[in-house]
N, C-alpha and C positions, 0 to 999 in steps of 0.2 A: 550846575544846572539842576533845577528841581525835577522831580519825577513827573509832574504835570507837564512841564516844557518838553521833556523827552518824549512823553506820550503825544503831545500836539505835533512835534517834529515828525515822529514815526507815523502818524496818521496822515500827515501832509504828504510825506514821501510815498507812502502806499497808495494814496488817492491819486498823485500824479502818474504813478506807474500804471495804474488802471486806466487812465485816460490816454495813454500812449497811442498815437495815431497809426503806428506800424507794429506788426507782430511777425516775428520769424515763423516761417511754416515749420511745424513740428514734423521731423523726419519719420517719427512713428505713426503719425496720423495725417496724412496729406489730403485727406478726402474733403470735399465741400459739396453741400446739398442745398438746393433752393426750392422753396415754395412747393413741396411735393411735386416738383417739375423735373428736375434732373440731378445727377450726381456727376462728380468729375474728380480727377486727381491733380492737386496743385503741384508745380514743379519744386523739387527739392533744392535748397539753397536760396530760395526766393523769400521776399517778405510780402505781407499783405496788409493793405490799408484796412484798418478796423472800421472806420466810420466813413462810408462812401455811399453815394446814391446808386452806384452800379452794384450788380450781384457780387461781382469779384473784381478786385484791382490788385494786381501783384507786379513786382518789380525785382529785378535781380541786382541792378547797379544804380538805381534810382530813377524816377519818372523821366527825367531829362535824357536818359540814356537808353532805357527800354521798359516796356510795360506790356502786360497783357490785361485786357478788360473783357469780362463776360457781362452782357447786359440783356435782360428781357423787358420788353416794353409791350403794352397792350396795342392792339392795332389802332384804337381810336387816339392814341397819343401822336400828335403830329410831329414830324421831323422838324427841327428848329429852323432850318434855312429854306427848304423847299415847301414847307408847310403841308407836306402830303402824308397820307396814312397808308398803312398796308392792310391787306385782307387775307383771310385764311386760304383763300384759292389762288393767291398770287404765285406765279411761277418763279422759280429760283433765278432765272436770268433777269426777270423784271426787278427782283429785289436787288440784284447786282447793279442794274442801271440806276435804281433809285439811290443807292449808295454813292455811286460816282457823281451823280447830279448833286447830291447833298454836299460832298467834298469839294466839288468844283465851285459851289457857291461860298465857300470859305475862303477868305482872302489868303490865309496861310498856305492853303493846298490848292489854290486855283489853277496853278501850272502843272498839275499832277500828269504823270505818264503811266498809262495803264500797261502793266507788265503781263497781266493775265486776268480774264474774266471768264471762268469756266465752271461747268457743274461740278459738285462735290457731294459727299455723303456726310451726315453727322448721325452717328449710331444707326447707320443703314438707311437714313431717310434723306430725300433729295434736299440739297443745299446748293449755295453758290460760294465760289472761292474767288475773291477779288484781291489782286496784288498790284499795288501801285508804288510809284516812287515820286517824291517831290523834293524841292529844296527848301530849307528853312530860312528864316529872315537873314541868317548869316551865310547862306549858300551851302550849308552842309546838306548832302543827300540823305533823305530819310526814306525808309521803306515801311510800308503798312500792308499787313496781310489780314483779311477779314474772311472768316467762314461764317455764313449766316443762313437762317431758314425761317420760314413762316409755318405756323400751324394754328390750331384752333385757339391756343393760349395767347398768341401774339407772335412778335418777331423776337428771334434770339440771334445774338451776334457774338462771335469771339473774335477779338481784334488784337493783333500783336504789331508793335510799332518800335523801331529802333534806328539809329543812323546806319546807313548802308555800309559804312566802313566799320568793319570788325563786329560791332554789336549785333547787327541783325542775324548774321550767321551764327554767332555764339549762342543766341537764344532760341533759334529756329527749332531745334530739336525738342527743347522743352515745350514749345508751343504746339508742335505736332503731337508730342506724347499727350498733352492735355487734351488736344482735339480727339485723339484715339480713345481716351479714357471716358469721354462724355457718354452717359447713359440716360435715356428718358425714362422717367418712372411711368407705369401704366396708369 
């Protein structure tokens, strides 16, 4: 093999590695910051999707088994199913009811069972905590836990989802730690 072919192959391999859609979370630096808005600590042992429309998308065992999504949306961006928007003065329980309405309009989660819809805090600020269970198309029970709030910048949600059998409990402590680590920037 000529030197030029070796260089071409080396650049191709390096280029493909740079385009990898997943990146292991560095145990030495697990922090994530977004838009001069907030910081949080990602869970150790998970991987992060590098190209995603969400602020953060991480999984431990693969997106089909568990994932955490952090998403910030402006108030004027309509929710896809209800076509409703949020406002800065919306109360946390109103945001919870809006999330439930959105999920119920999705065929995959239309039969959801509400396990909890209660007030919560994110970095000491009022939020809502919504915990639901539904069955996927194969009948597997899935649990979803969302903690969300609205402020002047828009709506922020942290959502954790996993099969209720084994996986939900396995990743719940990591999700709770991520929630506790969230800090809003002044």
